MOPAC internal coordinates of N, CA, C and O (Angstrom, degrees):
PM7 1SCF
backbone

  N    0.0000 0     0.00 0     0.00 0    0    0    0
  C    1.4527 1     0.00 0     0.00 0    1    0    0
  C    1.5184 1   107.31 1     0.00 0    2    1    0
  O    1.2310 1   120.52 1   -53.78 1    3    2    1
  N    1.3248 1   116.61 1   126.22 1    3    2    1
  C    1.4551 1   121.30 1  -178.25 1    5    3    2
  C    1.5182 1   110.27 1  -124.89 1    6    5    3
  O    1.2310 1   121.04 1   -39.17 1    7    6    5
  N    1.3393 1   115.62 1   140.83 1    7    6    5
  C    1.4535 1   120.43 1   174.44 1    9    7    6
  C    1.5190 1   109.16 1   -71.05 1   10    9    7
  O    1.2310 1   120.77 1   -33.67 1   11   10    9
  N    1.3304 1   116.14 1   146.33 1   11   10    9
  C    1.4564 1   122.34 1   172.62 1   13   11   10
  C    1.5229 1   106.25 1  -115.08 1   14   13   11
  O    1.2310 1   120.05 1   -64.75 1   15   14   13
  N    1.3007 1   117.51 1   115.25 1   15   14   13
  C    1.4553 1   120.95 1  -178.81 1   17   15   14
  C    1.5149 1   111.88 1    77.37 1   18   17   15
  O    1.2310 1   121.44 1     8.15 1   19   18   17
  N    1.3281 1   114.85 1  -171.85 1   19   18   17
  C    1.4643 1   120.63 1  -176.56 1   21   19   18
  C    1.5219 1   113.30 1  -113.23 1   22   21   19
  O    1.2310 1   120.03 1   176.00 1   23   22   21
  N    1.3325 1   117.55 1    -4.00 1   23   22   21
  C    1.4609 1   120.92 1  -177.26 1   25   23   22
  C    1.5217 1   110.83 1   -67.94 1   26   25   23
  O    1.2310 1   121.47 1   -40.81 1   27   26   25
  N    1.3372 1   114.79 1   139.19 1   27   26   25
  C    1.4588 1   121.07 1   178.88 1   29   27   26
  C    1.5237 1   108.41 1  -126.81 1   30   29   27
  O    1.2310 1   120.98 1   -19.11 1   31   30   29
  N    1.3171 1   115.74 1   160.89 1   31   30   29
  C    1.4607 1   121.30 1   178.50 1   33   31   30
  C    1.5203 1   109.20 1  -141.59 1   34   33   31
  O    1.2310 1   121.26 1   -34.92 1   35   34   33
  N    1.3203 1   115.19 1   145.08 1   35   34   33
  C    1.4602 1   121.39 1   174.95 1   37   35   34
  C    1.5243 1   106.96 1  -103.34 1   38   37   35
  O    1.2310 1   121.12 1   -63.63 1   39   38   37
  N    1.3219 1   115.46 1   116.37 1   39   38   37
  C    1.4620 1   121.25 1   179.26 1   41   39   38
  C    1.5208 1   109.67 1  -123.37 1   42   41   39
  O    1.2310 1   121.06 1   -31.84 1   43   42   41
  N    1.3238 1   115.58 1   148.16 1   43   42   41
  C    1.4580 1   120.67 1   176.58 1   45   43   42
  C    1.5237 1   108.59 1   -78.51 1   46   45   43
  O    1.2310 1   120.87 1   -53.77 1   47   46   45
  N    1.3344 1   115.93 1   126.23 1   47   46   45
  C    1.4636 1   121.00 1  -178.33 1   49   47   46
  C    1.5214 1   110.53 1  -119.83 1   50   49   47
  O    1.2310 1   121.58 1   -35.96 1   51   50   49
  N    1.3001 1   114.58 1   144.04 1   51   50   49
  C    1.4521 1   122.47 1   170.70 1   53   51   50
  C    1.5153 1   107.74 1  -122.59 1   54   53   51
  O    1.2310 1   120.81 1   -12.94 1   55   54   53
  N    1.3264 1   116.05 1   167.06 1   55   54   53
  C    1.4588 1   119.25 1  -177.77 1   57   55   54
  C    1.5266 1   109.28 1  -154.02 1   58   57   55
  O    1.2310 1   120.68 1   -41.42 1   59   58   57
  N    1.3174 1   116.31 1   138.58 1   59   58   57
  C    1.4598 1   119.96 1   177.54 1   61   59   58
  C    1.5232 1   111.85 1   -66.57 1   62   61   59
  O    1.2310 1   120.10 1   161.46 1   63   62   61
  N    1.3367 1   117.41 1   -18.54 1   63   62   61
  C    1.4693 1   121.05 1   177.32 1   65   63   62
  C    1.5254 1   111.84 1   -71.50 1   66   65   63
  O    1.2310 1   120.70 1   154.30 1   67   66   65
  N    1.3360 1   116.27 1   -25.70 1   67   66   65
  C    1.4682 1   121.38 1   178.52 1   69   67   66
  C    1.5336 1   107.91 1  -134.07 1   70   69   67
  O    1.2310 1   120.72 1  -107.82 1   71   70   69
  N    1.3383 1   116.24 1    72.18 1   71   70   69
  C    1.4659 1   120.88 1  -173.99 1   73   71   70
  C    1.5218 1   112.80 1   -59.95 1   74   73   71
  O    1.2310 1   121.59 1   -36.53 1   75   74   73
  N    1.3344 1   114.55 1   143.47 1   75   74   73
  C    1.4515 1   120.97 1   176.67 1   77   75   74
  C    1.5129 1   114.55 1    84.30 1   78   77   75
  O    1.2310 1   119.61 1   179.89 1   79   78   77
  N    1.3189 1   118.36 1    -0.11 1   79   78   77
  C    1.4620 1   121.80 1  -178.47 1   81   79   78
  C    1.5208 1   109.34 1  -114.97 1   82   81   79
  O    1.2310 1   121.02 1   -51.43 1   83   82   81
  N    1.3244 1   115.65 1   128.57 1   83   82   81
  C    1.4590 1   121.86 1   173.51 1   85   83   82
  C    1.5202 1   107.86 1  -117.16 1   86   85   83
  O    1.2310 1   120.63 1   -41.15 1   87   86   85
  N    1.3206 1   116.39 1   138.85 1   87   86   85
  C    1.4604 1   120.70 1  -178.73 1   89   87   86
  C    1.5167 1   109.55 1  -138.15 1   90   89   87
  O    1.2310 1   120.70 1   -35.21 1   91   90   89
  N    1.3288 1   116.27 1   144.79 1   91   90   89
  C    1.4581 1   121.18 1   175.02 1   93   91   90
  C    1.5214 1   108.26 1   -84.49 1   94   93   91
  O    1.2310 1   120.96 1   -58.82 1   95   94   93
  N    1.3370 1   115.77 1   121.18 1   95   94   93
  C    1.4618 1   121.64 1  -176.47 1   97   95   94
  C    1.5262 1   108.90 1  -120.15 1   98   97   95
  O    1.2310 1   120.88 1   -48.05 1   99   98   97
  N    1.3272 1   115.92 1   131.95 1   99   98   97
  C    1.4573 1   123.28 1   179.12 1  101   99   98
  C    1.5264 1   108.87 1   -92.73 1  102  101   99
  O    1.2310 1   120.72 1   -61.88 1  103  102  101
  N    1.3300 1   116.22 1   118.12 1  103  102  101
  C    1.4675 1   121.11 1  -177.55 1  105  103  102
  C    1.5313 1   109.83 1  -137.02 1  106  105  103
  O    1.2310 1   120.19 1   -18.59 1  107  106  105
  N    1.3348 1   117.24 1   161.41 1  107  106  105
  C    1.4626 1   119.93 1   172.06 1  109  107  106
  C    1.5344 1   110.49 1   -58.20 1  110  109  107
  O    1.2310 1   120.52 1   -38.86 1  111  110  109
  N    1.3244 1   116.61 1   141.14 1  111  110  109
  C    1.4679 1   121.49 1  -178.42 1  113  111  110
  C    1.5163 1   113.31 1   -75.49 1  114  113  111
  O    1.2310 1   120.66 1   153.94 1  115  114  113
  N    1.3388 1   116.34 1   -26.06 1  115  114  113
  C    1.4595 1   120.66 1  -179.32 1  117  115  114
  C    1.5228 1   109.38 1  -135.64 1  118  117  115
  O    1.2310 1   121.18 1   -43.12 1  119  118  117
  N    1.3228 1   115.34 1   136.88 1  119  118  117
  C    1.4676 1   120.96 1   177.30 1  121  119  118
  C    1.5258 1   109.57 1  -138.01 1  122  121  119
  O    1.2310 1   121.70 1   -21.18 1  123  122  121
  N    1.3033 1   114.35 1   158.82 1  123  122  121
  C    1.4601 1   121.12 1   174.93 1  125  123  122
  C    1.5207 1   107.73 1  -123.48 1  126  125  123
  O    1.2310 1   120.94 1   -48.15 1  127  126  125
  N    1.3190 1   115.81 1   131.85 1  127  126  125
  C    1.4561 1   121.01 1  -179.73 1  129  127  126
  C    1.5266 1   108.97 1  -114.32 1  130  129  127
  O    1.2310 1   121.16 1   -44.60 1  131  130  129
  N    1.3202 1   115.39 1   135.40 1  131  130  129
  C    1.4579 1   122.43 1   176.62 1  133  131  130
  C    1.5209 1   106.84 1  -120.53 1  134  133  131
  O    1.2310 1   120.32 1   -49.07 1  135  134  133
  N    1.3361 1   116.98 1   130.93 1  135  134  133
  C    1.4562 1   119.86 1   179.14 1  137  135  134
  C    1.5201 1   110.23 1  -148.50 1  138  137  135
  O    1.2310 1   121.74 1   -14.01 1  139  138  137
  N    1.3159 1   114.27 1   165.99 1  139  138  137
  C    1.4671 1   121.43 1   178.93 1  141  139  138
  C    1.5198 1   109.28 1  -119.37 1  142  141  139
  O    1.2310 1   121.07 1   -35.90 1  143  142  141
  N    1.3138 1   115.56 1   144.10 1  143  142  141
  C    1.4612 1   120.52 1   175.36 1  145  143  142
  C    1.5211 1   109.21 1   -82.99 1  146  145  143
  O    1.2310 1   120.80 1   -11.35 1  147  146  145
  N    1.3093 1   116.08 1   168.65 1  147  146  145
  C    1.4621 1   120.63 1   177.03 1  149  147  146
  C    1.5275 1   111.43 1   -62.58 1  150  149  147
  O    1.2310 1   120.75 1   155.07 1  151  150  149
  N    1.3291 1   116.16 1   -24.93 1  151  150  149
  C    1.4613 1   120.73 1   179.41 1  153  151  150
  C    1.5279 1   112.17 1   -85.01 1  154  153  151
  O    1.2310 1   120.05 1   177.05 1  155  154  153
  N    1.3323 1   117.52 1    -2.95 1  155  154  153
  C    1.4648 1   121.10 1   178.39 1  157  155  154
  C    1.5142 1   114.85 1    96.69 1  158  157  155
  O    1.2310 1   120.07 1  -177.61 1  159  158  157
  N    1.3183 1   117.47 1     2.39 1  159  158  157
  C    1.4686 1   120.35 1   177.02 1  161  159  158
  C    1.5233 1   110.63 1   -69.92 1  162  161  159
  O    1.2310 1   120.51 1   -35.96 1  163  162  161
  N    1.3191 1   116.63 1   144.04 1  163  162  161
  C    1.4692 1   121.66 1   179.66 1  165  163  162
  C    1.5242 1   108.23 1  -106.32 1  166  165  163
  O    1.2310 1   120.68 1   -45.49 1  167  166  165
  N    1.3181 1   116.31 1   134.51 1  167  166  165
  C    1.4542 1   121.84 1  -177.61 1  169  167  166
  C    1.5200 1   109.95 1  -129.14 1  170  169  167
  O    1.2310 1   120.97 1   -34.14 1  171  170  169
  N    1.3266 1   115.75 1   145.86 1  171  170  169
  C    1.4592 1   122.50 1   177.31 1  173  171  170
  C    1.5198 1   106.85 1  -135.55 1  174  173  171
  O    1.2310 1   120.72 1   -48.98 1  175  174  173
  N    1.3372 1   116.24 1   131.02 1  175  174  173
  C    1.4607 1   119.63 1   177.11 1  177  175  174
  C    1.5184 1   109.16 1  -144.83 1  178  177  175
  O    1.2310 1   121.00 1   -39.32 1  179  178  177
  N    1.3241 1   115.70 1   140.68 1  179  178  177
  C    1.4595 1   121.79 1   176.69 1  181  179  178
  C    1.5213 1   109.23 1  -101.91 1  182  181  179
  O    1.2310 1   121.03 1   -32.99 1  183  182  181
  N    1.3179 1   115.63 1   147.01 1  183  182  181
  C    1.4614 1   122.66 1   179.47 1  185  183  182
  C    1.5211 1   108.36 1  -132.50 1  186  185  183
  O    1.2310 1   120.64 1   -34.04 1  187  186  185
  N    1.3335 1   116.38 1   145.96 1  187  186  185
  C    1.4600 1   119.52 1   174.25 1  189  187  186
  C    1.5197 1   109.89 1  -138.67 1  190  189  187
  O    1.2310 1   121.31 1   -12.28 1  191  190  189
  N    1.3267 1   115.10 1   167.72 1  191  190  189
  C    1.4572 1   120.92 1   178.46 1  193  191  190
  C    1.5184 1   113.32 1    57.87 1  194  193  191
  O    1.2310 1   121.37 1    46.15 1  195  194  193
  N    1.3362 1   114.98 1  -133.85 1  195  194  193
  C    1.4610 1   121.02 1  -177.48 1  197  195  194
  C    1.5287 1   111.42 1   -61.58 1  198  197  195
  O    1.2310 1   120.35 1   141.20 1  199  198  197
  N    1.3258 1   116.93 1   -38.80 1  199  198  197
  C    1.4651 1   120.62 1   178.41 1  201  199  198
  C    1.5169 1   112.05 1   -60.54 1  202  201  199
  O    1.2310 1   120.54 1   139.71 1  203  202  201
  N    1.3389 1   116.57 1   -40.29 1  203  202  201
  C    1.4698 1   120.59 1   178.10 1  205  203  202
  C    1.5234 1   110.36 1   -64.14 1  206  205  203
  O    1.2310 1   120.62 1   138.58 1  207  206  205
  N    1.3322 1   116.41 1   -41.42 1  207  206  205
  C    1.4668 1   119.96 1   179.10 1  209  207  206
  C    1.5293 1   110.44 1   -63.76 1  210  209  207
  O    1.2310 1   120.23 1   137.93 1  211  210  209
  N    1.3298 1   117.17 1   -42.07 1  211  210  209
  C    1.4707 1   120.80 1   179.81 1  213  211  210
  C    1.5214 1   111.76 1   -62.67 1  214  213  211
  O    1.2310 1   120.44 1   134.13 1  215  214  213
  N    1.3292 1   116.76 1   -45.87 1  215  214  213
  C    1.4644 1   120.49 1   179.98 1  217  215  214
  C    1.5264 1   109.92 1   -61.06 1  218  217  215
  O    1.2310 1   120.26 1   134.46 1  219  218  217
  N    1.3319 1   117.10 1   -45.54 1  219  218  217
  C    1.4619 1   120.36 1  -179.71 1  221  219  218
  C    1.5276 1   111.49 1   -63.85 1  222  221  219
  O    1.2310 1   120.58 1   139.53 1  223  222  221
  N    1.3306 1   116.50 1   -40.47 1  223  222  221
  C    1.4642 1   121.50 1   178.94 1  225  223  222
  C    1.5307 1   110.39 1   -59.81 1  226  225  223
  O    1.2310 1   120.57 1   134.00 1  227  226  225
  N    1.3242 1   116.52 1   -46.00 1  227  226  225
  C    1.4674 1   120.08 1  -178.03 1  229  227  226
  C    1.5279 1   112.00 1   -70.92 1  230  229  227
  O    1.2310 1   119.73 1   142.51 1  231  230  229
  N    1.3203 1   118.11 1   -37.49 1  231  230  229
  C    1.4663 1   120.95 1   175.10 1  233  231  230
  C    1.5267 1   109.42 1   -63.23 1  234  233  231
  O    1.2310 1   120.46 1   141.81 1  235  234  233
  N    1.3379 1   116.72 1   -38.19 1  235  234  233
  C    1.4732 1   120.02 1   175.61 1  237  235  234
  C    1.5252 1   110.35 1   -54.91 1  238  237  235
  O    1.2310 1   120.04 1   134.86 1  239  238  237
  N    1.3270 1   117.52 1   -45.14 1  239  238  237
  C    1.4678 1   120.34 1   179.13 1  241  239  238
  C    1.5241 1   110.96 1   -57.26 1  242  241  239
  O    1.2310 1   120.57 1   135.73 1  243  242  241
  N    1.3215 1   116.52 1   -44.27 1  243  242  241
  C    1.4671 1   120.27 1   179.27 1  245  243  242
  C    1.5260 1   111.66 1   -62.53 1  246  245  243
  O    1.2310 1   120.82 1   151.35 1  247  246  245
  N    1.3402 1   116.04 1   -28.65 1  247  246  245
  C    1.4646 1   121.46 1   179.88 1  249  247  246
  C    1.5302 1   113.01 1   -92.40 1  250  249  247
  O    1.2310 1   120.19 1  -174.66 1  251  250  249
  N    1.3476 1   117.25 1     5.34 1  251  250  249
  C    1.4601 1   120.87 1   178.62 1  253  251  250
  C    1.5170 1   114.27 1    78.53 1  254  253  251
  O    1.2310 1   120.26 1  -158.10 1  255  254  253
  N    1.3261 1   117.11 1    21.90 1  255  254  253
  C    1.4628 1   122.36 1  -178.70 1  257  255  254
  C    1.5248 1   108.51 1  -107.79 1  258  257  255
  O    1.2310 1   120.38 1   -45.08 1  259  258  257
  N    1.3307 1   116.89 1   134.92 1  259  258  257
  C    1.4648 1   121.29 1   175.70 1  261  259  258
  C    1.5241 1   109.09 1  -114.04 1  262  261  259
  O    1.2310 1   120.85 1   -12.86 1  263  262  261
  N    1.3215 1   115.98 1   167.14 1  263  262  261
  C    1.4627 1   121.96 1  -176.95 1  265  263  262
  C    1.5228 1   111.87 1   -50.77 1  266  265  263
  O    1.2310 1   119.91 1   137.62 1  267  266  265
  N    1.3347 1   117.77 1   -42.38 1  267  266  265
  C    1.4646 1   121.27 1  -178.94 1  269  267  266
  C    1.5245 1   112.36 1   -55.30 1  270  269  267
  O    1.2310 1   120.23 1   148.98 1  271  270  269
  N    1.3193 1   117.16 1   -31.02 1  271  270  269
  C    1.4635 1   121.15 1  -176.86 1  273  271  270
  C    1.5267 1   113.06 1   -67.17 1  274  273  271
  O    1.2310 1   119.77 1   164.08 1  275  274  273
  N    1.3188 1   118.04 1   -15.92 1  275  274  273
  C    1.4684 1   122.31 1  -179.73 1  277  275  274
  C    1.5300 1   112.51 1   -91.65 1  278  277  275
  O    1.2310 1   119.92 1   177.23 1  279  278  277
  N    1.3136 1   117.75 1    -2.77 1  279  278  277
  C    1.4625 1   121.12 1  -170.88 1  281  279  278
  C    1.5188 1   112.48 1  -101.57 1  282  281  279
  O    1.2310 1   121.44 1   -24.71 1  283  282  281
  N    1.3371 1   114.84 1   155.29 1  283  282  281
  C    1.4625 1   120.82 1   172.10 1  285  283  282
  C    1.5274 1   107.99 1   -64.81 1  286  285  283
  O    1.2310 1   120.87 1   -25.61 1  287  286  285
  N    1.3225 1   115.93 1   154.39 1  287  286  285
  C    1.4688 1   121.50 1  -173.33 1  289  287  286
  C    1.5300 1   112.92 1   -56.01 1  290  289  287
  O    1.2310 1   119.69 1   135.72 1  291  290  289
  N    1.3343 1   118.19 1   -44.28 1  291  290  289
  C    1.4674 1   119.99 1  -177.45 1  293  291  290
  C    1.5304 1   111.48 1   -68.45 1  294  293  291
  O    1.2310 1   120.24 1   140.12 1  295  294  293
  N    1.3199 1   117.15 1   -39.88 1  295  294  293
  C    1.4650 1   120.89 1   177.23 1  297  295  294
  C    1.5202 1   110.13 1   -65.75 1  298  297  295
  O    1.2310 1   120.56 1   136.63 1  299  298  297
  N    1.3184 1   116.54 1   -43.37 1  299  298  297
  C    1.4672 1   121.82 1   178.59 1  301  299  298
  C    1.5255 1   110.09 1   -58.39 1  302  301  299
  O    1.2310 1   120.35 1   132.12 1  303  302  301
  N    1.3299 1   116.94 1   -47.88 1  303  302  301
  C    1.4667 1   121.09 1  -178.28 1  305  303  302
  C    1.5282 1   111.12 1   -60.73 1  306  305  303
  O    1.2310 1   120.24 1   137.80 1  307  306  305
  N    1.3270 1   117.15 1   -42.20 1  307  306  305
  C    1.4653 1   120.72 1  -179.78 1  309  307  306
  C    1.5273 1   111.12 1   -64.96 1  310  309  307
  O    1.2310 1   120.19 1   138.22 1  311  310  309
  N    1.3304 1   117.25 1   -41.78 1  311  310  309
  C    1.4624 1   119.98 1  -179.40 1  313  311  310
  C    1.5247 1   112.18 1   -72.61 1  314  313  311
  O    1.2310 1   120.07 1   146.18 1  315  314  313
  N    1.3155 1   117.47 1   -33.82 1  315  314  313
  C    1.4665 1   119.94 1   175.31 1  317  315  314
  C    1.5230 1   109.58 1   -64.72 1  318  317  315
  O    1.2310 1   120.22 1   138.30 1  319  318  317
  N    1.3261 1   117.18 1   -41.70 1  319  318  317
  C    1.4653 1   121.03 1   177.31 1  321  319  318
  C    1.5280 1   110.38 1   -62.10 1  322  321  319
  O    1.2310 1   120.46 1   137.97 1  323  322  321
  N    1.3383 1   116.72 1   -42.03 1  323  322  321
  C    1.4683 1   121.34 1   177.36 1  325  323  322
  C    1.5278 1   110.46 1   -61.20 1  326  325  323
  O    1.2310 1   120.44 1   135.46 1  327  326  325
  N    1.3104 1   116.76 1   -44.54 1  327  326  325
  C    1.4603 1   121.82 1   179.86 1  329  327  326
  C    1.5285 1   110.90 1   -62.92 1  330  329  327
  O    1.2310 1   120.45 1   132.79 1  331  330  329
  N    1.3326 1   116.75 1   -47.21 1  331  330  329
  C    1.4678 1   120.81 1  -178.74 1  333  331  330
  C    1.5206 1   111.58 1   -64.44 1  334  333  331
  O    1.2310 1   120.12 1   143.34 1  335  334  333
  N    1.3260 1   117.37 1   -36.66 1  335  334  333
  C    1.4646 1   121.10 1   179.18 1  337  335  334
  C    1.5302 1   111.38 1   -66.46 1  338  337  335
  O    1.2310 1   120.57 1   150.09 1  339  338  337
  N    1.3159 1   116.52 1   -29.91 1  339  338  337
  C    1.4661 1   121.07 1  -178.48 1  341  339  338
  C    1.5264 1   112.74 1   -80.35 1  342  341  339
  O    1.2310 1   119.92 1   167.61 1  343  342  341
  N    1.3294 1   117.75 1   -12.39 1  343  342  341
  C    1.4663 1   120.99 1  -176.85 1  345  343  342
  C    1.5041 1   111.64 1   -80.98 1  346  345  343
  O    1.2310 1   120.10 1   180.00 1  347  346  345

């Protein structure tokens, strides 16, 4: 996954891994993804806006990263407390 340009956007994200919590996450506005199929085909696709945020969010999951990992410590602590209180 590669950034395209330098523009970034802050979008509110939710995740089924941490239900009931929404967080503002700063991500690149445009990304390009390159992948291969099981048959060996090579694919390239660009994403922007909400689609770019979704692709990055899902790639984060594959890399073991959750929404909380993108937040400043004080914001993270407040949202973790909110999540734990809701359980």
